[in-house]
C-alpha positions in Angstrom: -10.8 -31.2 32.0 -9.5 -27.7 31.3 -6.8 -26.3 33.6 -6.3 -22.9 32.1 -8.4 -20.7 29.8 -6.4 -18.1 27.8 -8.3 -14.9 26.9 -6.9 -12.4 24.4 -8.0 -8.8 24.9 -7.3 -5.4 23.3 -9.6 -3.2 25.3 -12.4 -3.3 22.8 -16.0 -4.1 23.9 -15.9 -7.4 21.9 -12.6 -8.5 23.5 -13.9 -7.7 27.0 -17.0 -9.7 26.3 -14.7 -12.5 25.2 -13.1 -12.3 28.7 -16.5 -12.7 30.2 -17.0 -15.9 28.3 -13.5 -17.1 29.4 -14.3 -16.2 33.0 -17.6 -18.0 32.9 -16.2 -21.2 31.5 -13.2 -21.1 33.9 -15.6 -20.7 36.8 -17.8 -23.6 35.7 -14.9 -26.0 35.2 -12.8 -24.6 38.1 -9.9 -23.5 35.9 -7.5 -20.6 35.9 -7.8 -17.8 33.4 -4.9 -16.1 31.8 -5.5 -12.7 30.2 -3.2 -11.6 27.4 -3.1 -8.0 26.3 -1.0 -7.5 23.1 0.4 -4.1 22.4 0.3 -4.1 18.6 3.8 -3.3 17.5 2.4 -2.0 14.2 1.3 1.0 16.1 4.3 1.5 18.2 7.3 0.9 15.9 8.9 3.7 13.9 8.1 3.4 10.2 11.0 2.4 8.0 11.6 5.1 5.3 13.5 4.2 2.2 14.2 5.8 -1.1 15.6 4.4 -4.3 16.8 6.0 -7.6 14.4 5.8 -10.5 17.2 4.4 -12.6 18.4 1.9 -9.9 17.2 -1.3 -11.5 18.7 -3.2 -8.6 16.3 -1.4 -6.2 19.1 -0.7 -3.8 17.4 1.1 -0.9 18.8 4.0 1.1 17.5 4.5 4.6 16.4 8.0 5.7 16.4 8.4 9.4 13.1 9.7 10.9 12.8 13.1 12.5 13.9 13.0 16.2 10.5 14.0 17.3 9.0 11.0 15.6 10.7 8.6 18.2 9.2 10.7 21.0 5.8 10.4 19.4 5.9 6.6 19.1 7.3 6.2 22.6 4.3 8.2 23.9 1.9 5.9 21.9 3.6 2.8 23.5 3.3 4.3 27.0 -0.3 5.2 26.5 -1.3 1.8 25.2 0.6 0.1 28.1 -1.2 2.3 30.6 -4.5 1.4 28.9 -3.6 -2.3 29.1 -3.0 -2.0 32.8 -6.4 -0.4 33.3 -8.1 -3.1 31.3 -6.3 -5.9 33.3 -7.3 -4.3 36.6 -11.0 -4.5 35.5 -10.5 -8.1 34.5 -8.9 -8.9 37.8 -11.7 -7.3 39.7 -14.3 -9.5 37.9 -12.1 -12.6 38.3 -11.8 -12.0 42.1 -15.5 -11.5 42.3 -16.1 -14.9 40.6 -13.4 -16.5 42.7 -11.4 -17.5 39.6 -7.6 -17.4 39.8 -6.2 -15.1 37.2 -2.8 -14.3 35.7 -2.1 -11.5 33.2 0.4 -10.9 30.5 1.3 -7.8 28.5 3.4 -8.3 25.4 4.3 -6.3 22.4 4.2 -7.7 18.9 1.8 -8.8 16.2 -1.4 -9.9 18.0 -2.1 -13.1 16.1 1.5 -14.4 16.6 1.6 -13.5 20.3 -1.8 -15.0 21.1 -0.8 -18.2 19.3 2.3 -18.4 21.4 0.5 -17.7 24.7 -2.2 -20.2 23.9 0.3 -23.0 24.3 0.2 -22.7 28.1 -3.5 -23.3 28.3 -6.2 -25.7 27.0 -8.5 -23.2 25.3 -8.0 -19.8 23.7 -10.9 -17.3 23.8 -11.0 -14.2 21.6 -13.5 -11.7 20.2 -15.1 -12.1 16.8 -13.8 -8.6 16.1 -11.6 -6.3 18.0 -10.8 -2.6 18.0 -11.3 -2.5 14.2 -14.9 -3.8 14.5 -16.2 -0.9 12.6 -14.4 -2.1 9.5 -16.5 -4.7 7.6 -14.5 -7.8 6.6 -15.6 -10.0 3.8 -12.4 -11.9 3.2 -10.0 -14.1 5.1 -7.2 -12.3 6.8 -8.4 -10.8 10.1 -6.5 -11.3 13.3 -9.2 -13.6 14.5 -9.0 -15.9 11.5 -5.2 -15.9 11.6 -5.4 -17.0 15.2 -7.9 -19.8 14.5 -5.9 -21.1 11.6 -2.6 -21.2 13.6 -3.6 -21.8 17.2 -2.2 -24.9 18.8 -5.3 -25.1 21.0 -9.0 -25.0 20.3 -10.4 -21.5 20.0 -13.7 -20.0 21.2 -14.6 -17.0 19.0 -17.1 -14.8 20.8 -19.7 -12.2 19.6 -20.2 -8.8 21.3 -23.1 -9.9 23.5 -22.5 -12.3 26.4 -24.9 -15.0 27.5 -24.0 -18.2 29.5 -23.5 -21.0 27.0 -25.5 -24.1 27.9 -27.1 -25.5 24.7 -24.6 -26.6 22.0 -25.3 -27.0 18.3 -22.8 -29.5 16.8 -22.8 -29.7 13.0 -21.5 -33.1 12.2 -20.1 -34.1 8.7 -18.6 -37.5 9.5 -15.0 -36.3 9.5 -12.3 -37.3 12.0 -11.8 -33.6 12.9 -15.5 -33.3 13.8 -15.2 -36.4 16.0 -12.2 -34.8 17.6 -14.1 -31.6 18.2 -16.9 -33.5 20.0 -14.5 -35.4 22.1 -12.7 -32.2 23.2 -16.0 -30.5 24.0 -17.0 -33.4 26.2 -13.6 -34.1 27.8 -12.8 -30.5 28.5 -16.1 -29.3 29.9 -17.7 -32.4 31.3 -21.4 -32.3 31.8 -21.8 -28.5 32.0 -24.0 -28.6 28.9 -27.7 -28.8 29.1 -28.0 -30.4 25.7 -25.9 -31.0 22.5 -27.9 -31.0 19.3 -26.1 -33.1 16.7 -26.9 -31.6 13.3 -26.4 -33.2 9.9 -26.7 -30.9 6.9 -26.8 -32.3 3.4 -27.6 -30.3 0.2 -29.6 -33.2 -1.3 -30.2 -35.4 1.8 -28.1 -38.1 0.0 -25.3 -38.5 2.5 -25.5 -40.3 5.7 -22.9 -40.8 8.4 -22.4 -43.5 11.1 -23.5 -41.9 14.4 -23.2 -44.8 16.7 -19.7 -43.9 18.1 -20.6 -40.2 18.6 -24.0 -40.8 20.1 -22.6 -43.6 22.3 -19.9 -41.3 23.5 -22.4 -38.6 24.6 -24.5 -41.3 26.3 -21.5 -42.7 28.1 -20.8 -39.3 29.6 -24.4 -38.6 30.5 -24.8 -35.6 28.2 -28.4 -35.1 26.8 -28.4 -35.0 23.0 -30.7 -35.0 20.1 -30.1 -35.8 16.4 -31.4 -33.4 13.8 -31.2 -33.7 10.0 -31.7 -30.8 7.6 -31.4 -30.3 3.9 -29.6 -27.2 2.6 -26.3 -25.4 2.5 -24.4 -25.5 5.8 -23.6 -21.8 5.8 -27.3 -21.0 5.7 -28.8 -24.0 7.6 -26.5 -23.9 10.7 -27.5 -20.4 11.8 -31.1 -21.1 11.1 -31.2 -24.3 13.1 -29.2 -22.5 15.9 -31.9 -19.9 16.2 -34.7 -22.5 16.1 -33.1 -24.7 18.7 -32.2 -21.8 21.0 -28.6 -22.8 20.9 -26.0 -20.8 22.9 -22.8 -22.1 21.2 -21.8 -23.7 17.9 -19.2 -26.4 18.0 -17.3 -27.0 14.7 -14.2 -28.8 13.6 -11.4 -26.6 12.2 -12.0 -28.1 8.8 -14.3 -30.6 7.1 -13.6 -33.6 5.0 -12.1 -31.4 2.2 -9.3 -29.7 4.2 -7.3 -28.2 1.3 -10.4 -27.1 -0.6 -11.8 -25.5 2.5 -8.6 -23.7 3.3 -8.4 -22.2 -0.2 -12.0 -21.3 -0.7 -13.3 -20.6 2.7 -14.8 -23.3 5.0 -18.1 -23.3 6.9 -16.0 -22.7 10.0 -14.6 -19.5 8.5 -18.0 -18.3 7.5 -19.3 -18.9 11.1 -16.4 -17.1 12.6 -17.1 -14.0 10.6 -20.9 -14.0 10.8 -22.3 -16.0 13.7 -24.3 -14.2 16.4 -23.3 -17.0 18.8 -19.9 -18.0 20.1 -18.2 -20.6 17.9 -15.9 -23.2 19.4 -13.4 -24.3 16.8 -11.6 -27.5 17.7 -9.5 -30.1 15.9 
């Protein structure tokens, strides 16, 4: 079972919704929640200003000190963000106390993806928003903080949309890979029987492939978790969201990569697509 759920917040609506998901899961499995606010050092550090001669083919750089007032300006930004962090954590603590969930909080300064990855080590699950304070910027390529965290996190990651609803029905796209098997085992071992149902979905483009289900279905049956097996033809990136809507799923469980790990990493896996586009929380395990 889960002992600690780590939630990363930046004060954005999406991140505070992610905290609600973390709080709900922690309450249901009787775990502690740790809330981490990262003061983005890219906003608070003085810019490094260099110059180089046009004829300097060695590109030797000469440092130009910033104006004295610039340091004051960036110190003020840091203080304001830390004050904002304190207010956000107070709101989180109020909700945690109301839910009778023990909570600890951490404020650190650095690059968010790196700090969240470090802080995740103390817990069993990391919960983050699908988008943060830059949600107004449309992302179509890999490289966001969220995807950086998912790729490097030492723990499973729950990526949450902006709207909260209690997750009870799980859609589990299964491709026969060991990582998918591990994801299912984590979901069952970590959360027990809190799920109303797990729909095991197989998606094949030509309905030519088949996978042995005996171990997975037997595992669910042993733990007393209701399940159904669904088979669909189509492309996973299109079929999974469609089936999730049809089955009234609340959460999508996926492995961090499929059977083609290197190819998926380079070209963009189904998991990456779901992280960017899903209207439901996506639990990425490995």
